[in-house]
C-alpha positions as CSV (number, residue, x, y, z in Angstrom):
1,X,42.5,-6.3,-79.4
2,X,40.8,-9.6,-77.8
3,X,39.1,-8.8,-74.2
4,X,40.6,-10.5,-71.5
5,X,39.0,-13.6,-70.2
6,X,36.6,-12.7,-66.5
7,X,38.2,-14.5,-63.4
8,X,34.7,-12.8,-61.1
9,X,32.0,-13.2,-63.0
10,X,28.2,-11.8,-60.6
11,X,25.0,-12.0,-62.8
12,X,21.7,-10.9,-61.1
13,X,22.6,-11.2,-57.5
14,X,21.0,-10.1,-54.0
15,X,22.2,-10.7,-50.9
16,X,20.1,-10.0,-47.7
17,X,21.7,-10.6,-44.1
18,X,19.3,-10.9,-40.7
19,X,16.4,-10.1,-43.1
20,X,17.0,-7.0,-44.6
21,X,18.3,-6.7,-48.3
22,X,21.5,-5.7,-48.6
23,X,23.1,-6.2,-51.9
24,X,19.7,-5.4,-54.7
25,X,20.6,-7.3,-57.8
26,X,24.0,-6.7,-58.9
27,X,26.4,-7.9,-61.9
28,X,29.6,-6.9,-62.8
29,X,33.5,-8.7,-64.4
30,X,36.4,-8.8,-63.0
31,X,39.0,-9.7,-66.2
32,X,42.0,-10.9,-65.6
33,X,44.7,-8.7,-64.9
34,X,42.0,-5.6,-63.4
35,X,42.7,-3.5,-60.4
36,X,39.8,-3.0,-59.1
37,X,39.0,-0.3,-55.8
38,X,35.7,-1.1,-54.0
39,X,34.1,1.6,-52.7
40,X,31.0,2.9,-50.7
41,X,29.9,4.6,-47.7
42,X,30.1,2.3,-44.7
43,X,27.2,-0.2,-44.8
44,X,26.7,-0.4,-47.9
45,X,27.4,-3.9,-48.0
46,X,31.2,-3.4,-49.7
47,X,32.9,-6.4,-47.3
48,X,29.6,-8.0,-48.2
49,X,29.3,-8.1,-51.9
50,X,33.5,-9.4,-51.7
51,X,32.7,-11.9,-49.0
52,X,29.7,-13.8,-50.9
53,X,31.6,-13.5,-54.7
54,X,34.4,-15.5,-52.6
55,X,31.4,-18.6,-51.7
56,X,31.9,-17.2,-47.6
57,X,27.9,-15.8,-47.7
58,X,24.8,-17.2,-49.5
59,X,23.2,-15.1,-51.3
60,X,19.7,-14.3,-52.5
61,X,19.2,-15.1,-55.7
62,X,21.8,-14.6,-59.1
63,X,24.7,-16.3,-59.8
64,X,28.9,-16.1,-59.5
65,X,31.0,-17.8,-61.4
66,X,34.8,-17.7,-60.6
67,X,37.6,-18.9,-64.0
68,X,33.5,-19.8,-65.2
69,X,33.2,-21.7,-62.3
70,X,30.4,-22.0,-60.4
71,X,31.8,-20.9,-57.0
72,X,29.5,-23.4,-55.4
73,X,32.3,-25.7,-57.2
74,X,34.6,-23.8,-57.2
75,X,38.4,-26.4,-55.9
76,X,41.5,-24.5,-57.4
77,X,41.0,-21.7,-53.9
78,X,45.2,-21.6,-54.7
79,X,44.5,-19.6,-57.5
80,X,42.9,-17.2,-54.8
81,X,44.0,-14.5,-51.9
82,X,42.0,-12.5,-49.7
83,X,43.3,-10.5,-46.5
84,X,40.4,-9.4,-44.1
85,X,39.6,-6.7,-42.3
86,X,41.0,-7.9,-39.1
87,X,44.2,-9.9,-40.8
88,X,46.5,-8.2,-38.8
89,X,44.7,-8.1,-35.1
90,X,46.5,-11.3,-33.5
91,X,48.6,-11.8,-30.4
92,X,51.7,-9.2,-30.5
93,X,53.3,-11.7,-27.6
94,X,52.9,-14.8,-30.5
95,X,57.0,-16.0,-30.8
96,X,56.9,-15.7,-34.6
97,X,58.9,-13.9,-37.0
98,X,59.0,-12.2,-40.5
99,X,60.2,-14.9,-42.2
100,X,57.5,-17.5,-40.4
101,X,54.6,-16.0,-40.9
102,X,54.8,-15.5,-44.2
103,X,55.5,-18.8,-44.9
104,X,52.4,-20.1,-43.4
105,X,50.8,-18.9,-46.4
106,X,52.8,-22.1,-48.3
107,X,50.7,-24.8,-46.3
108,X,48.1,-26.4,-48.1
109,X,46.4,-30.1,-47.4
110,X,49.0,-31.8,-49.4
111,X,51.9,-30.4,-47.5
112,X,50.8,-30.7,-43.8
113,X,53.0,-31.5,-41.6
114,X,56.5,-31.1,-43.6
115,X,59.2,-29.2,-44.1
116,X,59.1,-26.8,-46.4
117,X,62.5,-27.2,-49.0
118,X,64.7,-24.7,-49.8
119,X,63.4,-23.6,-52.7
120,X,60.5,-23.0,-50.8
121,X,62.3,-20.4,-48.6
122,X,63.7,-18.5,-51.5
123,X,60.3,-17.8,-52.7
124,X,59.6,-16.7,-49.3
125,X,62.7,-14.5,-49.3
126,X,61.6,-13.0,-52.6
127,X,58.0,-12.2,-51.5
128,X,60.2,-10.3,-48.7
129,X,62.2,-8.2,-50.8
130,X,59.1,-7.7,-53.3
131,X,57.0,-6.3,-50.5
132,X,59.6,-4.5,-49.0
133,X,60.1,-6.3,-45.8
134,X,63.1,-8.9,-46.7
135,X,65.3,-6.6,-43.6
136,X,62.9,-7.2,-41.2
137,X,62.9,-11.0,-42.0
138,X,64.0,-11.8,-38.6
139,X,61.7,-9.7,-36.3
140,X,58.8,-10.9,-34.1
141,X,55.9,-9.9,-35.2
142,X,54.9,-7.7,-32.5
143,X,57.9,-5.6,-33.2
144,X,56.6,-4.0,-35.8
145,X,54.9,-1.2,-37.1
146,X,51.0,-1.5,-38.3
147,X,52.1,-0.5,-42.4
148,X,54.9,-3.3,-41.8
149,X,52.2,-5.1,-40.5
150,X,50.1,-5.3,-43.5
151,X,52.5,-5.7,-45.9
152,X,53.7,-8.6,-43.9
153,X,50.2,-9.9,-44.3
154,X,49.6,-9.0,-48.5
155,X,53.0,-10.9,-48.2
156,X,51.6,-14.3,-46.6
157,X,48.3,-14.0,-49.4
158,X,50.9,-13.4,-52.3
159,X,53.5,-16.1,-51.6
160,X,51.2,-19.5,-52.9
161,X,51.9,-17.0,-56.5
162,X,47.4,-16.4,-56.3
163,X,45.9,-14.6,-59.7
164,X,43.4,-12.3,-57.7
165,X,44.4,-10.8,-54.2
166,X,41.2,-9.9,-52.2
167,X,41.5,-6.9,-49.6
168,X,39.4,-6.0,-47.6
169,X,40.2,-2.2,-46.1
170,X,44.0,-3.3,-45.9
171,X,45.5,-0.3,-44.4
172,X,42.3,1.6,-41.7
173,X,44.5,2.8,-39.5
174,X,47.9,3.7,-41.4
175,X,48.9,6.8,-41.4
176,X,48.6,8.5,-45.4
177,X,52.3,8.8,-46.1
178,X,52.5,4.3,-45.3
179,X,49.4,4.1,-47.5
180,X,50.3,5.3,-50.4
181,X,53.5,3.8,-50.4
182,X,51.4,0.3,-49.6
183,X,49.4,0.7,-52.8
184,X,52.8,1.5,-54.8
185,X,53.6,-2.5,-53.4
186,X,50.0,-3.2,-54.8
187,X,50.6,-1.4,-58.0
188,X,53.9,-3.2,-58.8
189,X,52.4,-6.4,-57.8
190,X,49.2,-5.7,-60.8
191,X,52.1,-4.2,-63.4
192,X,54.9,-7.1,-63.0
193,X,53.7,-10.0,-62.4
194,X,49.7,-9.0,-63.9
195,X,47.3,-10.1,-60.3
196,X,44.4,-9.3,-60.9
197,X,43.0,-6.7,-57.4
198,X,40.0,-6.2,-55.7
199,X,40.1,-4.1,-52.9
200,X,38.2,-2.3,-50.5
201,X,39.1,0.6,-50.3
202,X,37.3,3.9,-48.3
203,X,40.6,5.9,-49.8
204,X,39.1,7.9,-53.2
205,X,42.3,9.3,-54.5
206,X,44.0,5.8,-54.5
207,X,41.8,4.7,-56.2
208,X,41.5,7.1,-58.8
209,X,45.4,7.6,-59.4
210,X,46.2,3.8,-59.2
211,X,43.4,2.0,-60.0
212,X,41.9,0.9,-63.1
213,X,38.3,-0.1,-62.6
214,X,35.6,1.1,-59.4
215,X,32.9,-0.8,-58.2
216,X,30.7,1.5,-56.5
217,X,27.9,-0.2,-53.8
218,X,25.4,0.9,-51.5
219,X,22.7,-1.6,-51.7
220,X,22.7,-1.3,-55.8
221,X,26.3,-2.2,-57.5
222,X,27.8,0.2,-59.9
223,X,30.9,-0.5,-62.8
224,X,33.0,1.7,-64.2
225,X,36.5,2.4,-65.2
226,X,38.5,4.8,-63.9
227,X,39.2,6.9,-67.4
228,X,35.8,7.3,-67.6
229,X,35.6,10.0,-66.0
230,X,31.5,10.9,-66.6
231,X,30.8,7.0,-65.7
232,X,33.3,7.6,-62.7
233,X,31.4,10.5,-61.7
234,X,28.2,8.9,-62.0
235,X,29.2,6.0,-60.2
236,X,30.1,7.7,-56.8
237,X,27.3,9.5,-57.3
238,X,25.1,6.6,-57.4
239,X,26.6,5.1,-54.6
240,X,27.5,8.5,-52.1
241,X,24.1,11.1,-53.2
242,X,23.5,13.8,-55.7
243,X,25.4,16.1,-53.4
244,X,28.6,13.9,-53.7
245,X,31.6,16.2,-55.6
246,X,34.4,14.7,-57.2
247,X,36.8,16.4,-58.6
248,X,38.9,15.9,-61.3
249,X,42.4,17.1,-61.4
250,X,45.8,17.0,-62.6
251,X,47.9,14.4,-59.3
252,X,51.1,12.6,-59.8
253,X,51.3,9.5,-57.6
254,X,54.4,8.2,-56.7
255,X,55.7,6.5,-59.3
256,X,56.1,3.1,-60.1
257,X,59.1,1.0,-58.8
258,X,60.1,3.1,-56.2
259,X,62.4,2.8,-53.4
260,X,60.5,2.2,-50.4
261,X,61.7,4.5,-47.8
262,X,61.9,2.4,-44.2
263,X,59.2,3.1,-42.0
């Protein structure tokens, strides 16, 4: 079987901030259709690595390619969507509905100032339904729950149909049951639409249960396939220390395509 093409290539990348080395000689690839969990202890450099991969932070050495093109020259940003840690921090009184907020994901340099078409609004409705938030489309953003907000901002990122979705700790502060439903939506996105997902997470169970590969970050970067138990364990120990012990066991995640229960 022919290997899937890489959408992200990182080779020999080192990154420093305020004179301190944060990432040391990182090398890895993300292939089309991968669902990747980025894990590691707090302060280990996960967000720094993510932002550098997107060209948002400078690096000391090495190269980064997006879809085969050096990140410095990459211009086709419609193919990539990024949901940062602070995405849901906004003025709760802002008079914007869920549907209107998600539609902002369609605005770009070419159509700014133009009215969205009927086809655009139908696409917004389709994404809202896919993310399980169609029933709250007319609610104000200050009236919805934390779990719903997370899905709204993923919907806003997804509405322009990117090939790659970057998420930086998207479920921080959300209860475990809502987290599971959120991760199920991402699994559906990956399985049904073939979207490549890179998700920074502290939830190792979700990574092991739902994702296909793991990038472990604690200054050095180690990559393993989830199905490779020995490689996965080794990568985790290098990030968290030799004392770390991950117990592999039978685990049935809530199935793909399951209907949502209300938040």
